[in-house]
N, CA, C and O atoms as a DFTB+ gen file, in Angstrom:
352 C
 N C O
     1  1      30.585      -6.834       6.759
     2  2      30.035      -5.465       6.111
     3  2      28.771      -6.211       5.092
     4  3      27.567      -6.043       5.286
     5  1      29.187      -6.800       4.320
     6  2      28.255      -6.901       2.961
     7  2      26.965      -7.982       3.531
     8  3      25.801      -7.855       3.152
     9  1      27.426      -9.044       4.501
    10  2      26.171      -9.517       4.804
    11  2      25.302      -8.392       6.004
    12  3      24.075      -8.346       6.087
    13  1      25.980      -7.797       6.606
    14  2      25.020      -6.984       7.480
    15  2      24.203      -6.184       6.388
    16  3      23.019      -5.979       6.658
    17  1      24.727      -5.677       5.108
    18  2      24.267      -5.087       4.692
    19  2      22.712      -5.564       3.904
    20  3      21.665      -4.920       3.837
    21  1      23.022      -6.848       3.398
    22  2      22.338      -7.621       2.970
    23  2      20.929      -8.066       3.564
    24  3      19.806      -8.246       3.093
    25  1      21.532      -8.160       4.852
    26  2      20.139      -8.599       6.239
    27  2      19.608      -7.644       6.046
    28  3      18.539      -7.597       5.439
    29  1      20.261      -6.557       6.546
    30  2      19.298      -5.079       6.513
    31  2      18.494      -5.009       5.531
    32  3      17.293      -4.931       5.788
    33  1      18.907      -5.017       4.260
    34  2      18.091      -4.416       3.008
    35  2      16.340      -5.800       3.094
    36  3      15.166      -5.538       2.834
    37  1      16.654      -6.472       3.325
    38  2      16.175      -7.769       3.311
    39  2      14.930      -7.418       4.346
    40  3      13.727      -7.645       4.215
    41  1      15.678      -6.766       5.449
    42  2      14.598      -6.373       6.257
    43  2      13.182      -5.257       6.093
    44  3      11.993      -5.246       6.411
    45  1      14.213      -4.337       5.361
    46  2      13.959      -3.454       4.722
    47  2      12.826      -3.547       3.232
    48  3      11.868      -2.857       2.886
    49  1      13.206      -4.218       2.897
    50  2      11.603      -5.093       2.048
    51  2      10.715      -5.640       2.145
    52  3       9.771      -5.594       1.356
    53  1      10.821      -6.619       3.614
    54  2       9.949      -7.305       4.146
    55  2       8.837      -6.055       4.770
    56  3       7.607      -6.067       4.752
    57  1       9.481      -5.338       5.140
    58  2       8.688      -4.258       5.964
    59  2       7.923      -3.541       5.103
    60  3       6.728      -3.326       5.306
    61  1       8.880      -2.928       3.597
    62  2       7.723      -2.466       2.370
    63  2       6.653      -3.501       2.464
    64  3       5.822      -3.323       3.355
    65  1       6.534      -4.483       1.753
    66  2       5.871      -5.409       1.530
    67  2       4.884      -5.687       2.507
    68  3       3.759      -6.028       2.142
    69  1       5.201      -5.570       3.830
    70  2       3.975      -5.543       4.316
    71  2       3.048      -4.325       4.828
    72  3       1.892      -4.569       5.172
    73  1       3.607      -2.896       4.882
    74  2       3.175      -1.846       4.310
    75  2       2.259      -1.718       3.486
    76  3       1.230      -1.081       3.709
    77  1       2.666      -2.622       1.882
    78  2       1.587      -2.512       0.526
    79  2       0.564      -3.096       1.049
    80  3      -0.530      -2.568       0.848
    81  1       0.644      -4.575       2.015
    82  2      -0.490      -5.339       2.383
    83  2      -1.332      -4.743       3.253
    84  3      -2.531      -4.887       3.018
    85  1      -1.052      -4.185       4.087
    86  2      -1.751      -3.011       4.881
    87  2      -2.508      -2.370       4.525
    88  3      -3.547      -2.156       5.149
    89  1      -2.128      -1.696       3.039
    90  2      -2.565      -0.301       2.260
    91  2      -4.044      -1.202       1.817
    92  3      -5.205      -0.925       2.118
    93  1      -3.588      -2.214       1.102
    94  2      -4.310      -3.084       0.091
    95  2      -5.468      -3.606       1.301
    96  3      -6.600      -3.860       0.889
    97  1      -5.215      -3.744       2.598
    98  2      -6.656      -4.552       3.044
    99  2      -7.096      -3.408       3.755
   100  3      -8.258      -3.539       4.140
   101  1      -6.650      -2.497       4.014
   102  2      -7.251      -1.313       4.619
   103  2      -8.004      -0.293       3.743
   104  3      -8.477       0.673       4.342
   105  1      -8.168      -0.365       2.506
   106  2      -8.369       0.898       1.634
   107  2      -9.935       0.989       2.045
   108  3     -10.539       1.979       2.458
   109  1     -10.435      -0.357       1.811
   110  2     -11.649       0.137       2.188
   111  2     -12.184       1.231       3.316
   112  3     -13.105       2.021       3.114
   113  1     -11.480       1.126       4.447
   114  2     -11.390       1.868       5.756
   115  2     -10.980       2.894       5.357
   116  3     -11.351       3.893       5.973
   117  1     -10.297       3.028       4.484
   118  2      -9.569       4.720       4.482
   119  2     -10.647       5.014       3.039
   120  3     -11.478       5.883       3.304
   121  1     -10.718       4.697       2.224
   122  2     -12.122       5.197       1.346
   123  2     -13.276       5.322       2.162
   124  3     -13.700       6.443       1.881
   125  1     -13.925       4.892       2.892
   126  2     -15.164       5.110       3.789
   127  2     -14.791       6.481       4.488
   128  3     -15.667       7.345       4.453
   129  1     -13.684       6.763       5.074
   130  2     -13.495       7.754       6.024
   131  2     -12.944       8.978       5.183
   132  3     -13.572      10.013       5.408
   133  1     -12.090       9.076       4.422
   134  2     -12.139      10.155       3.099
   135  2     -13.617      10.687       2.360
   136  3     -13.901      11.859       2.114
   137  1     -14.459       9.482       2.086
   138  2     -15.849      10.170       2.143
   139  2     -16.613      10.589       2.927
   140  3     -17.530      11.357       2.638
   141  1     -16.251       9.951       4.598
   142  2     -16.862      11.050       5.213
   143  2     -16.481      12.335       5.557
   144  3     -17.297      13.107       6.061
   145  1     -15.220      12.682       5.320
   146  2     -14.144      13.859       5.341
   147  2     -15.396      14.707       3.997
   148  3     -16.159      15.608       4.347
   149  1     -15.357      14.295       2.867
   150  2     -15.710      14.574       1.614
   151  2     -16.848      14.943       1.979
   152  3     -17.078      16.129       1.740
   153  1     -17.731      14.320       2.518
   154  2     -19.571      14.861       2.817
   155  2     -19.704      15.850       3.720
   156  3     -20.585      16.689       3.531
   157  1     -18.888      15.931       4.822
   158  2     -18.561      17.177       5.842
   159  2     -17.603      18.301       4.776
   160  3     -18.215      19.346       4.554
   161  1     -17.092      18.268       4.531
   162  2     -16.651      19.086       3.639
   163  2     -17.617      20.268       2.961
   164  3     -17.722      21.491       3.060
   165  1     -18.242      19.219       2.234
   166  2     -19.805      20.212       1.527
   167  2     -20.941      20.162       1.939
   168  3     -21.855      20.266       1.120
   169  1     -21.203      20.003       3.197
   170  2     -21.918      20.013       4.423
   171  2     -23.373      18.979       3.753
   172  3     -24.458      19.559       3.791
   173  1     -23.367      17.970       3.353
   174  2     -24.270      16.984       3.292
   175  2     -24.777      17.414       1.654
   176  3     -25.714      16.738       1.230
   177  1     -24.375      18.191       0.978
   178  2     -24.855      18.787       0.108
   179  2     -23.821      18.000      -1.575
   180  3     -23.186      18.545      -2.478
   181  1     -24.088      16.818      -1.315
   182  2     -23.652      16.078      -2.400
   183  2     -24.753      14.650      -3.033
   184  3     -25.517      13.890      -2.437
   185  1     -24.466      14.747      -4.102
   186  2     -25.112      14.304      -4.786
   187  2     -25.235      12.388      -4.452
   188  3     -24.207      11.770      -4.729
   189  1     -26.335      11.619      -3.940
   190  2     -25.709       9.878      -3.990
   191  2     -24.596       9.204      -4.944
   192  3     -23.660       8.492      -4.581
   193  1     -24.870       9.535      -6.023
   194  2     -23.945       9.008      -6.807
   195  2     -22.379       9.592      -7.121
   196  3     -21.418       9.013      -7.629
   197  1     -22.510      10.850      -6.655
   198  2     -21.520      11.414      -6.976
   199  2     -20.490      10.734      -5.588
   200  3     -19.462      10.074      -5.741
   201  1     -20.966      11.029      -4.595
   202  2     -20.603       9.789      -3.177
   203  2     -20.506       8.886      -3.972
   204  3     -19.672       9.321      -4.767
   205  1     -20.772       7.990      -4.276
   206  2     -20.787       6.767      -4.542
   207  2     -19.236       6.401      -5.528
   208  3     -18.392       5.506      -5.574
   209  1     -19.495       7.588      -6.157
   210  2     -18.018       7.364      -7.378
   211  2     -16.911       7.627      -6.595
   212  3     -15.937       6.897      -6.782
   213  1     -16.822       8.573      -5.691
   214  2     -16.167       9.032      -5.095
   215  2     -15.445       7.886      -4.064
   216  3     -14.288       7.528      -4.288
   217  1     -15.826       7.618      -3.500
   218  2     -15.603       5.988      -2.643
   219  2     -14.820       4.979      -3.339
   220  3     -13.879       4.329      -2.884
   221  1     -15.441       4.922      -4.752
   222  2     -15.077       3.969      -5.286
   223  2     -13.614       4.158      -6.282
   224  3     -12.846       3.243      -6.581
   225  1     -13.506       5.420      -6.629
   226  2     -12.330       5.891      -6.744
   227  2     -11.353       5.900      -6.025
   228  3     -10.290       5.432      -6.433
   229  1     -11.484       6.463      -4.718
   230  2     -10.618       6.909      -3.390
   231  2     -10.160       5.014      -3.100
   232  3      -9.006       4.616      -3.254
   233  1     -10.784       4.514      -2.873
   234  2     -10.423       3.310      -2.630
   235  2      -9.902       2.369      -4.081
   236  3      -8.855       1.735      -3.955
   237  1     -10.236       2.338      -4.689
   238  2      -9.546       1.679      -6.003
   239  2      -7.923       2.175      -6.179
   240  3      -6.968       1.521      -6.598
   241  1      -7.980       3.561      -5.707
   242  2      -6.527       4.354      -5.804
   243  2      -5.477       3.812      -4.862
   244  3      -4.327       3.449      -5.109
   245  1      -6.380       3.855      -3.326
   246  2      -5.409       3.048      -2.158
   247  2      -4.793       1.467      -2.965
   248  3      -3.641       1.097      -3.189
   249  1      -5.924       0.909      -3.203
   250  2      -5.550      -0.341      -3.885
   251  2      -4.630      -0.470      -4.220
   252  3      -3.730      -1.155      -3.734
   253  1      -4.638       0.465      -5.575
   254  2      -3.547       0.075      -6.570
   255  2      -2.422       0.471      -6.288
   256  3      -1.502      -0.033      -6.932
   257  1      -2.116       1.409      -5.335
   258  2      -1.131       2.090      -4.388
   259  2      -0.488       1.137      -3.697
   260  3       0.729       1.012      -3.834
   261  1      -1.288       0.235      -2.759
   262  2      -0.720      -0.819      -2.384
   263  2      -0.409      -1.907      -3.187
   264  3       0.710      -2.246      -2.803
   265  1      -0.762      -2.662      -4.100
   266  2      -0.395      -3.450      -4.604
   267  2       0.927      -2.957      -5.276
   268  3       1.899      -3.670      -5.025
   269  1       1.085      -2.210      -5.834
   270  2       2.525      -1.308      -6.515
   271  2       3.446      -1.714      -5.472
   272  3       4.295      -2.592      -5.628
   273  1       3.248      -1.018      -4.342
   274  2       4.362      -0.985      -3.331
   275  2       4.515      -2.679      -2.347
   276  3       5.522      -2.874      -1.666
   277  1       3.393      -3.739      -2.431
   278  2       4.094      -5.039      -2.169
   279  2       4.686      -5.408      -3.140
   280  3       5.780      -5.948      -2.971
   281  1       4.200      -5.251      -4.361
   282  2       4.891      -5.671      -5.286
   283  2       6.025      -5.494      -5.682
   284  3       6.702      -6.257      -6.372
   285  1       6.420      -4.013      -5.080
   286  2       7.838      -3.953      -5.454
   287  2       8.659      -4.318      -3.784
   288  3       9.879      -4.318      -3.626
   289  1       7.918      -4.524      -2.994
   290  2       9.093      -4.949      -1.637
   291  2       9.083      -6.308      -1.898
   292  3      10.060      -6.920      -1.466
   293  1       7.829      -7.253      -2.777
   294  2       8.293      -8.891      -2.938
   295  2       9.095      -8.867      -3.774
   296  3       9.989      -9.594      -3.339
   297  1       9.522      -8.336      -5.161
   298  2      10.612      -8.099      -5.967
   299  2      11.873      -8.148      -5.217
   300  3      12.790      -8.946      -5.412
   301  1      11.821      -7.100      -4.232
   302  2      13.402      -6.707      -3.262
   303  2      13.278      -7.881      -2.518
   304  3      14.421      -8.333      -2.460
   305  1      12.681      -8.466      -2.046
   306  2      12.608      -9.695      -1.175
   307  2      13.868     -10.643      -1.943
   308  3      15.054     -10.916      -1.758
   309  1      12.482     -11.018      -3.177
   310  2      13.439     -12.302      -3.932
   311  2      15.175     -11.651      -4.339
   312  3      16.189     -12.266      -4.008
   313  1      15.195     -10.262      -5.134
   314  2      16.338     -10.343      -5.254
   315  2      17.598     -10.465      -3.935
   316  3      18.676     -11.059      -3.971
   317  1      16.973      -9.654      -2.808
   318  2      17.658     -10.000      -1.615
   319  2      18.355     -11.193      -1.035
   320  3      19.428     -11.379      -0.461
   321  1      17.348     -11.921      -1.400
   322  2      17.366     -13.581      -0.983
   323  2      18.161     -14.337      -1.968
   324  3      18.921     -15.258      -1.670
   325  1      17.989     -13.984      -2.920
   326  2      19.303     -14.147      -4.423
   327  2      20.256     -14.009      -4.025
   328  3      21.053     -14.910      -3.764
   329  1      20.435     -12.717      -3.860
   330  2      22.234     -12.170      -3.223
   331  2      22.547     -12.914      -2.068
   332  3      23.663     -13.427      -1.983
   333  1      22.077     -12.988      -1.559
   334  2      22.291     -13.748      -0.306
   335  2      22.307     -15.586      -0.551
   336  3      22.824     -16.427       0.184
   337  1      21.949     -15.683      -1.159
   338  2      21.929     -17.111      -1.791
   339  2      23.628     -17.387      -2.625
   340  3      24.390     -18.339      -2.458
   341  1      23.802     -16.170      -3.525
   342  2      24.926     -16.590      -4.238
   343  2      26.092     -16.415      -3.356
   344  3      27.117     -17.041      -3.625
   345  1      26.043     -15.406      -2.032
   346  2      26.692     -15.389      -1.246
   347  2      27.361     -16.385      -0.323
   348  3      28.366     -16.154       0.349
   349  1      26.520     -17.793      -0.382
   350  2      26.695     -18.976       0.550
   351  2      27.914     -19.737      -0.537
   352  3      28.428     -20.813      -0.231
């Protein structure tokens, strides 16, 4: 029972870490998509410097969120690996 729980928690942490990396690497595409939606919302009446700032802020926010998620997943992987090592 305990080994099965450790194995399942290791899988969950690996998935969380991978999701974080996916968010990091796709933050540019997500930012561009949200920039396009922002431009459509205000019917092309947005100054270019404000649009560029919006893109940089959104991309940075998603990159930071991905880093936090992947870091938590990585630490979880290390803790699960250590717990599994102690069981051997």
